[in-house]
C-alpha positions in Angstrom: -71.5 -18.6 -33.7 -68.8 -16.8 -35.6 -67.7 -13.5 -37.1 -66.4 -13.3 -40.7 -63.6 -11.0 -41.8 -62.0 -10.1 -45.1 -58.4 -11.3 -44.8 -55.4 -12.2 -47.0 -54.1 -15.8 -47.0 -50.4 -14.8 -47.3 -49.1 -18.2 -48.3 -50.9 -18.0 -51.6 -51.6 -14.2 -51.7 -55.4 -14.3 -52.0 -58.3 -12.6 -50.3 -60.4 -14.9 -48.2 -63.4 -14.8 -45.9 -61.9 -15.7 -42.5 -64.5 -17.1 -40.2 -63.5 -16.8 -36.5 -65.5 -18.7 -33.9 -66.8 -16.4 -31.1 -65.0 -17.1 -27.8 -68.3 -17.8 -26.0 -68.9 -20.8 -28.2 -65.4 -22.4 -28.1 -66.1 -24.1 -24.8 -69.2 -25.8 -26.3 -68.2 -29.1 -28.1 -71.5 -29.0 -30.1 -70.6 -25.6 -31.6 -67.0 -26.6 -32.2 -68.1 -29.8 -34.0 -70.6 -27.9 -36.1 -67.9 -25.4 -37.1 -65.5 -28.2 -38.1 -68.2 -30.1 -40.0 -69.0 -27.0 -42.0 -65.3 -26.4 -42.8 -64.8 -30.1 -43.7 -67.7 -30.2 -46.0 -66.8 -27.0 -47.9 -63.2 -28.2 -48.2 -64.4 -31.5 -49.5 -66.8 -30.4 -52.2 -66.2 -28.4 -55.3 -69.5 -27.0 -56.7 -70.3 -23.7 -58.4 -73.1 -23.0 -55.9 -70.9 -23.5 -52.8 -68.0 -21.3 -51.6 -64.7 -23.1 -51.6 -63.2 -24.0 -48.2 -59.5 -23.5 -48.1 -58.2 -24.3 -44.6 -59.4 -24.5 -41.0 -57.8 -25.1 -37.7 -57.0 -23.6 -34.3 -54.3 -21.0 -33.5 -53.7 -19.7 -30.0 -56.9 -21.3 -28.9 -59.0 -19.6 -31.6 -60.9 -21.7 -34.1 -60.8 -20.4 -37.7 -61.9 -21.2 -41.2 -60.6 -19.6 -44.4 -62.9 -19.8 -47.4 -63.5 -18.2 -50.8 -64.4 -14.5 -50.6 -67.6 -13.7 -52.4 -68.1 -10.0 -53.1 -71.6 -8.6 -52.5 -74.0 -7.7 -49.7 -74.7 -9.9 -46.8 -78.1 -11.4 -46.2 -78.5 -9.0 -43.2 -77.8 -6.0 -45.5 -80.3 -7.2 -48.0 -83.0 -7.7 -45.4 -82.3 -4.4 -43.7 -82.5 -2.6 -47.1 -85.4 -4.5 -48.7 -87.3 -6.0 -45.8 -88.2 -9.6 -45.2 -87.7 -12.0 -48.1 -90.6 -13.6 -49.9 -90.7 -17.3 -49.7 -89.7 -17.7 -53.3 -86.7 -15.4 -52.9 -85.6 -17.1 -49.7 -85.7 -20.4 -51.5 -83.5 -19.1 -54.3 -80.9 -18.1 -51.7 -81.0 -21.4 -50.0 
């Protein structure tokens, strides 16, 4: 649904994970609503087990969402390196 980039939020000089919705999904209201819902929820809640949501919106027709940058491997990298997760390990991540 989206691609995530490392970016700098210049207004506050901090690194963020910048989630950009893929163009193919921007015409689908269901995907756009889901994207906004995720952003709204992460901006609303402050919890140590959730990344912080900073800002979301639309610029030049592109939906974006800036959130806290968490350093470490992606789930894809973990699975490619170690193979499928056991049920117990998958539950710990979720």
